[in-house]
C-alpha atoms as one frame of an Amber mdcrd trajectory, in Angstrom:
protein
   3.804  16.549  -3.825   4.643  15.081  -0.392   1.890  14.022   2.015   2.422
  13.382   5.740   0.424  10.595   7.415   0.643  10.414  11.234   2.344   7.239
  12.496  -0.050   7.136  15.455  -2.878   5.880  13.240  -0.866   3.042  11.651
  -0.376  -0.507  12.882   2.443  -2.800  11.832   1.341  -5.454   9.323  -2.031
  -3.804   8.632  -3.075  -1.665   5.733  -4.675   1.752   5.886  -6.518   3.680
   3.205  -5.099   7.175   2.632  -6.770   9.631   0.275  -4.290  12.248  -0.964
  -3.770  14.235  -4.129  -7.003  12.812  -5.539  -5.683   9.250  -5.186  -6.641
   6.327  -2.959  -3.476   4.787  -1.551  -2.961   1.652   0.529  -0.291   2.326
   3.168   1.453  -0.468   5.077   4.049  -0.585   7.832   6.212  -3.604   7.110
   9.347  -4.842   8.872  11.227  -3.470   5.849   9.672  -0.023   6.362   6.579
   1.763   5.066   5.165   0.791   1.674   2.500   2.629  -0.350   0.618   1.446
  -3.452  -2.591   2.242  -5.304  -5.451   0.997  -3.142  -7.351  -0.942  -5.851
  -6.284  -4.274  -7.304  -6.138  -3.998 -11.102  -7.777  -7.403 -11.498 -11.218
  -6.549 -10.068 -10.810  -3.414  -7.942 -10.345  -5.223  -4.630  -9.441  -3.004
  -1.617  -5.763  -3.803  -1.120  -5.605  -1.948   2.196  -7.946  -4.656   3.577
  -5.673  -7.485   2.375  -3.458  -9.755   4.418   0.152  -8.651   4.630   3.072
 -11.067   4.484   6.483  -9.461   4.374   6.297  -7.008   1.486   3.372  -8.694
  -0.260  -0.329  -8.160   0.246  -3.074 -10.588  -0.714  -6.113  -9.021  -2.361
  -9.199  -9.936  -0.283 -11.409 -10.501  -3.343  -9.593 -13.132  -5.409  -6.470
 -13.832  -3.348  -4.004 -12.446  -5.869  -0.639 -11.401  -4.369   0.689  -7.894
  -4.923   4.370  -7.066  -4.419   4.604  -3.817  -2.493   8.059  -3.010  -3.914
   7.353  -3.576  -7.620   3.572  -3.410  -7.942   3.510  -6.776  -9.715   0.264
  -8.742  -9.337   0.109 -12.546  -9.599  -1.737 -13.766 -12.708  -2.343 -10.211
 -13.948  -0.571  -8.232 -16.658  -1.313  -4.936 -14.983   0.608  -3.554 -12.018
  -0.341  -1.233  -9.199   1.542   1.973  -8.846   4.050   2.173  -5.994   4.815
   5.397  -4.125   8.017   6.232  -2.244   7.373   6.297   1.506   9.649   7.021
   4.437   9.363   7.679   8.147  10.270  11.173   9.313   9.703  11.863  13.019
   6.160  10.905  13.943   4.868  10.667  10.334   5.139   8.649   7.158   5.945
  10.875   4.190   4.440   9.785   0.852   5.838  11.174  -2.392   2.980  11.393
  -4.910
């Protein structure tokens, strides 16, 4: 399933919550391109779309754990977040769920 998210509503270096296919996804526009991950931190359910972005890592706003947007790895946590392929096509970001 592919979901289109309009680019007009996205800002570079800020996260946005996208609900699609029954999932909550945190979408980011980084210098390396769009990145999409599950929106909840596995540590305590923090809203990753509200976290601070640095390169391709976001810091969870609850307990300051870092999440790698390319691998889903979370500092000091065995669990990972799921990553979704994302690409820009015209005036939208396409998410593959």
